C-alpha positions as CSV (number, residue, x, y, z in Angstrom):
1,M,0.3,-0.2,0.2
2,L,1.2,3.7,-0.2
3,N,2.9,5.6,2.7
4,L,-0.2,7.7,3.6
5,T,-1.4,8.2,7.6
6,F,-4.5,6.6,8.8
7,Q,-6.0,10.2,8.4
8,Q,-5.2,10.0,5.1
9,W,-7.0,6.6,4.3
10,A,-10.0,7.4,6.5
11,L,-10.3,10.5,3.6
12,I,-10.2,8.1,1.2
13,A,-12.6,6.0,3.2
14,D,-14.8,8.6,3.5
15,I,-14.4,10.4,-0.2
16,Y,-15.9,6.7,-1.7
17,T,-19.3,6.7,-1.1
18,P,-20.1,10.2,-1.8
19,L,-18.4,9.9,-4.8
20,L,-20.1,6.6,-6.5
21,A,-23.9,8.1,-5.3
22,L,-22.7,11.4,-7.8
23,W,-21.9,8.5,-10.7
24,S,-25.4,7.3,-9.5
25,V,-27.2,10.0,-9.9
26,R,-25.6,11.3,-12.6
27,L,-26.9,7.4,-14.3
28,L,-30.0,8.5,-13.1
29,L,-30.5,12.3,-15.1
30,Q,-29.3,10.7,-17.9
31,E,-32.4,7.8,-18.4
32,A,-35.6,9.1,-19.9
33,T,-38.2,10.1,-17.4
34,P,-40.4,7.4,-16.8
35,L,-36.8,5.1,-16.4
36,R,-35.6,7.4,-14.7
37,K,-38.9,7.5,-11.7
38,I,-38.4,3.5,-12.3
39,S,-34.7,3.8,-11.5
40,F,-34.0,5.6,-8.8
41,T,-37.1,3.6,-7.3
42,A,-35.4,0.8,-7.4
43,L,-32.3,2.0,-6.1
44,M,-34.0,3.5,-2.3
45,V,-35.9,0.3,-2.3
46,T,-32.2,-1.1,-2.0
47,I,-31.3,1.6,0.0
48,C,-33.6,0.8,2.2
49,I,-32.8,-2.8,2.4
50,V,-29.5,-1.9,3.6
51,Y,-31.1,0.5,6.6
52,G,-34.1,-2.1,7.1
53,S,-31.6,-4.6,7.4
54,R,-28.9,-3.0,9.9
55,F,-32.3,-2.4,12.2
56,M,-32.6,-6.3,11.8
57,D,-29.8,-6.9,12.8
58,E,-29.7,-5.0,15.7
59,W,-33.1,-5.9,17.1
60,L,-31.9,-9.9,16.6
61,G,-28.2,-9.7,17.3
62,I,-28.3,-11.8,14.0
63,W,-24.2,-10.7,13.2
64,P,-22.9,-10.7,16.9
65,A,-24.2,-14.3,17.0
66,F,-21.0,-15.1,14.6
67,K,-19.1,-13.2,15.9
68,S,-19.2,-10.4,13.5
69,D,-20.6,-7.0,12.4
70,Y,-23.3,-6.6,9.3
71,S,-21.2,-3.5,7.4
72,T,-23.4,-0.6,6.6
73,H,-20.8,1.3,4.8
74,T,-20.3,-1.9,2.4
75,A,-23.9,-2.4,2.3
76,V,-24.6,1.2,1.0
77,A,-21.6,1.1,-1.4
78,L,-22.9,-2.2,-2.8
79,A,-26.3,-0.7,-3.4
80,L,-24.5,1.9,-5.0
81,V,-22.0,0.0,-7.3
82,V,-25.0,-3.0,-8.1
83,H,-27.1,0.2,-10.0
84,I,-23.8,1.6,-11.5
85,V,-23.1,-2.1,-12.9
86,I,-26.3,-2.3,-14.2
87,K,-26.8,0.8,-16.1
88,V,-22.6,0.8,-17.1
89,G,-21.2,-1.2,-20.2
90,L,-18.2,-3.1,-19.3
91,W,-15.2,-0.9,-18.3
92,G,-17.9,0.8,-16.0
93,R,-18.4,-2.3,-14.3
94,L,-14.9,-3.4,-14.5
95,V,-14.0,0.2,-12.9
96,A,-17.3,-0.1,-9.8
97,V,-16.8,-4.1,-8.9
98,G,-12.7,-2.5,-8.8
99,S,-13.3,0.0,-6.5
100,L,-15.5,-1.6,-4.9
101,L,-13.2,-4.3,-3.8
102,A,-10.1,-1.9,-3.3
103,Y,-12.6,0.1,-0.5
104,L,-13.3,-3.5,1.6
105,Q,-9.3,-4.0,1.5
106,L,-9.1,-0.2,2.5
107,M,-12.3,-0.8,5.3
108,N,-9.8,-4.0,6.2
109,H,-6.5,-1.7,6.3
110,Q,-8.6,0.4,8.6
111,Q,-10.1,-2.3,10.7
112,Y,-13.4,-0.9,10.8
113,H,-14.7,-4.2,9.4
114,T,-13.6,-8.2,9.0
115,Y,-13.7,-9.7,6.0
116,L,-15.9,-11.9,7.6
117,D,-18.3,-8.7,8.3
118,M,-18.2,-7.3,4.6
119,V,-18.2,-10.6,2.9
120,S,-21.2,-11.4,4.7
121,T,-23.1,-8.4,4.3
122,V,-22.7,-8.9,0.6
123,I,-24.0,-12.3,0.8
124,Y,-26.5,-12.1,2.5
125,L,-27.5,-8.4,0.6
126,L,-26.8,-9.7,-3.2
127,P,-30.1,-11.6,-3.5
128,L,-31.8,-9.3,-1.9
129,F,-30.8,-6.5,-4.8
130,W,-31.4,-8.9,-7.5
131,V,-35.2,-9.4,-6.7
132,S,-35.2,-6.3,-6.2
133,W,-34.3,-5.4,-9.2
134,L,-35.6,-8.1,-11.6
135,H,-38.8,-7.0,-10.2
136,F,-38.3,-3.3,-11.5
137,A,-36.4,-4.2,-14.3
138,T,-39.8,-5.7,-15.1
139,S,-41.5,-2.4,-15.4
140,A,-39.6,-0.6,-17.1
141,K,-39.8,-2.9,-20.2
142,E,-44.0,-2.2,-19.5
143,A,-43.2,1.5,-19.1
144,S,-40.9,1.4,-22.4
145,R,-43.6,-0.5,-24.2
146,R,-46.1,2.1,-22.8
147,V,-44.0,5.3,-24.3
148,D,-43.7,3.5,-27.7
């Protein structure tokens, strides 16, 4: 790794999610209005899943039961990366997924989360996000048929 201080690495970690959010907003603004509304709703549903899962974990103690921690940082970044991956081409997908992997490494380096925290969060959330986006993809197809 580069020879940066803890605070410099922390600043990079703090900047990562807002940059993903800006990329997502830019992608939303490039879509036609009916599709933009559907994509925005799908993205908000995944964010609600992120925080709903956080509250569920706080209430039920699921992650602490296996000496782990639900990673909200990972969850929010994953929701944004999934949105980006759905909307961009191959190079954008590689950048988005590569940046997420680098972010996970950075969080481990900073000791914010263990790999178990992050990987278990991803394994739990990815199927939920997939089902959500599939549902909204069907809505988008119906909306595009109505526009045509």
